[in-house]
C-alpha positions in Angstrom: 2.9 -20.1 -4.8 2.1 -23.1 -3.3 1.0 -21.9 0.0 -2.7 -20.6 0.5 -2.8 -17.0 0.8 -4.5 -16.1 4.0 -7.7 -13.8 3.8 -6.1 -10.8 5.4 -3.5 -10.4 2.6 -5.9 -10.6 -0.3 -8.3 -8.1 1.4 -5.3 -5.6 2.6 -4.0 -5.7 -0.7 -6.6 -5.0 -2.7 -7.8 -2.2 -0.5 -4.3 -0.8 -0.2 -4.2 -0.8 -3.9 -7.5 0.9 -4.1 -5.9 3.6 -1.6 -3.1 4.2 -3.8 -4.8 4.8 -6.9 -6.8 7.4 -5.2 -3.9 9.2 -4.4 -1.9 8.9 -7.4 -4.4 10.1 -9.8 -5.5 13.3 -7.1 -1.5 13.9 -7.1 -1.5 13.6 -11.0 -4.6 15.8 -11.7 -3.8 18.4 -9.0 -0.2 18.7 -8.4 1.7 19.5 -11.7 0.5 15.9 -13.3 2.9 14.5 -10.7 2.5 10.7 -10.4 3.3 10.4 -6.3 2.7 6.7 -6.0 5.6 5.5 -7.8 9.0 6.9 -8.8 9.5 5.5 -12.7 8.1 8.6 -14.0 9.6 11.0 -11.9 12.9 9.9 -12.1 12.5 10.2 -15.9 11.4 13.7 -15.3 14.5 14.2 -13.2 16.6 13.0 -15.9 15.0 15.7 -18.3 15.0 18.4 -15.9 19.1 17.7 -15.4 19.4 17.9 -19.1 17.4 21.4 -19.3 19.2 22.7 -16.2 15.5 23.2 -14.6 16.8 24.0 -11.3 13.5 24.3 -9.6 12.0 21.1 -11.2 15.1 19.1 -9.9 14.7 20.4 -6.7 11.0 19.6 -6.8 11.6 16.1 -8.2 14.7 15.1 -5.8 12.6 16.2 -2.7 9.8 13.3 -4.1 12.4 10.8 -4.4 13.9 11.6 -1.1 10.2 11.6 0.4 9.6 8.4 -0.9 12.8 6.4 -0.3 12.1 8.1 3.7 9.0 6.6 3.8 10.3 2.9 3.3 13.0 3.7 5.7 10.3 4.6 8.0 8.7 1.6 7.0 11.5 -0.6 7.7 11.8 0.8 11.2 8.3 -0.1 12.1 8.0 -3.6 11.1 11.8 -4.8 10.8 10.8 -7.5 8.4 10.5 -8.0 4.6 7.9 -10.7 4.4 3.9 -10.3 5.4 3.4 -12.3 8.4 0.4 -11.7 11.0 1.6 -9.9 13.8 3.8 -7.3 12.7 3.0 -3.6 13.4 1.4 -2.9 10.5 -1.5 -1.4 12.2 1.1 1.1 13.4 2.4 1.8 9.9 -1.3 2.2 8.3 -1.5 4.8 11.4 1.4 7.0 10.4 0.5 6.4 6.6 -2.9 7.8 7.7 -1.9 10.6 9.5 0.6 12.1 6.3 -2.3 11.8 4.0 -4.2 13.7 6.7 -1.5 16.6 7.1 -0.5 17.0 3.6 -4.2 18.1 2.6 -3.9 21.8 4.0 -0.5 22.0 2.3 -1.6 20.9 -1.0 -4.5 23.6 -0.4 -1.9 26.4 0.3 0.0 24.5 -2.6 2.8 23.7 -0.9 5.2 21.3 -1.9 5.7 19.8 1.6 1.6 18.6 0.9 3.2 16.2 -2.1 6.2 15.2 -0.3 4.2 14.0 2.5 1.8 12.1 0.0 5.1 10.5 -1.8 6.3 9.4 2.0 2.9 7.9 2.7 3.1 5.6 -0.5 6.6 4.8 0.0 5.9 3.7 3.7 2.7 1.5 2.0 4.8 0.3 -1.0 7.6 -1.2 1.6 5.0 -2.2 4.2 3.5 -4.7 1.8 6.3 -6.8 0.3 6.4 -10.7 0.0 4.2 -13.6 1.0 5.0 -17.0 0.2 7.3 -16.1 -3.0 4.5 -13.7 -4.4 6.2 -10.4 -4.9 3.2 -8.0 -3.5 3.2 -4.2 -4.6 0.1 -2.1 -4.1 1.4 1.7 -5.4 2.6 0.9 -9.0 1.5 -2.1 -11.4 4.4 -2.8 -13.5 5.1 -6.3 -11.3 1.9 -6.9 -11.5 1.3 -6.7 -15.5 4.4 -8.5 -15.4 3.6 -11.2 -13.7 0.4 -11.7 -16.0 2.3 -11.6 -18.7 4.4 -14.3 -17.6 1.7 -16.3 -17.0 0.0 -16.0 -20.5 3.7 -17.2 -21.6 3.5 -20.4 -19.7 -0.2 -21.0 -20.7 1.1 -20.6 -24.3 3.4 -23.2 -23.9 1.3 -25.5 -22.0 3.1 -25.1 -18.6 1.5 -25.0 -15.4 0.2 -21.6 -14.2 0.4 -20.2 -10.6 -3.3 -19.1 -10.0 -2.5 -17.8 -6.9 -0.1 -15.3 -7.7 -2.1 -14.5 -11.1 -5.4 -13.6 -9.7 -3.6 -11.5 -6.9 -1.9 -9.6 -9.7 -5.4 -9.0 -11.5 -7.2 -7.8 -8.2 -4.6 -5.3 -7.2 -4.8 -3.8 -10.7 -8.4 -4.0 -10.6 -8.0 -2.1 -7.2 -5.8 0.3 -8.0 -7.7 1.3 -11.5 -11.1 1.2 -9.2 -8.8 3.8 -6.8 -8.4 5.6 -10.0 -11.7 6.2 -10.9 -13.2 6.8 -7.3 -9.9 9.2 -7.2 -11.3 11.1 -9.9 -14.5 11.9 -9.0 -13.6 12.4 -5.6 -11.3 15.2 -6.8 -13.1 16.7 -9.2 -16.1 17.4 -6.6 -13.7 17.9 -3.6 -10.3 18.9 -5.0 -7.6 18.3 -2.6 -10.0 17.1 0.2 -10.4 14.2 -2.0 -7.3 13.1 -0.1 -9.2 12.7 3.1 -11.1 9.8 1.9 -8.0 7.7 1.6 -6.6 9.0 4.6 -9.6 7.5 6.5 -9.6 4.0 4.6 -6.0 3.6 5.7 -6.9 4.6 9.2 -9.7 2.2 9.3 -7.5 -0.5 7.1 -4.9 -0.5 10.4 -7.8 -0.5 12.8 -9.6 -3.7 11.3 -5.9 -5.2 10.8 -5.8 -4.6 14.8 -8.7 -6.3 15.9 -8.4 -9.0 13.4 -5.0 -10.1 14.7 -6.3 -9.9 18.0 -9.4 -12.0 17.4 -6.8 -14.5 15.9 -4.2 -14.8 19.0 -7.5 -14.7 21.4 -8.4 -18.2 19.1 -4.9 -19.4 19.3 -4.4 -19.0 22.9 -7.8 -20.6 24.0 -6.8 -23.8 21.3 -3.6 -24.0 22.8 -4.5 -24.0 26.4 -4.4 -27.1 28.5 -7.4 -29.2 28.3 -7.5 -29.4 31.9 -7.6 -25.5 32.4 -10.3 -24.9 30.2 -12.5 -27.6 31.8 -13.9 -27.0 35.1 -12.6 -29.4 38.0 -14.7 -32.2 40.0 -14.5 -30.0 42.9 -16.2 -27.0 41.5 -18.7 -29.3 40.3 
């Protein structure tokens, strides 16, 4: 990745990975040991349920798969692009994710499947929202790609090939953010049970607000720099 990643991409990816780590560990500890931020294990469990003819599990697992995909579809409707760029409607997408997480809490407390479906939808929305930037694949709700990039980089290093340091650094930071979110989510779940999801919900909302403020600040600076010189200086008559 030759281009320099802007600061908002680094910060946003790490924060969102931490949020996803919290969400996933709460789902795993509290909802039938079910991961909700990614679908690999869910699909494997669905295969086992189909083999066993466990129709209750089949319906539940299919629901999670569909909800995650629906969240990704919603992201496509909101953002309408597959490449990260300042100016896209990430603030709106983050606000929707925050609302989905907030709405899931009372449903989880009542042990209703709808809570897991809303969380899966929120994760699908987030994962589709953060996709690629300058050739770097960015995934914040699962880590297989991040560990794969690190392994490829290690192989290149052993062969004496040049390393894509920015891509590897980004992968390492996302892994660290997700792991830290898992630790924090575990502490929160033990103290607050399903109310622990209020923390990632609030963090997601704050991230969206911060993005909107940062975007408006950048746009204001660009307008000031692009304004004609004569328009920025007082005329001789006004002096």
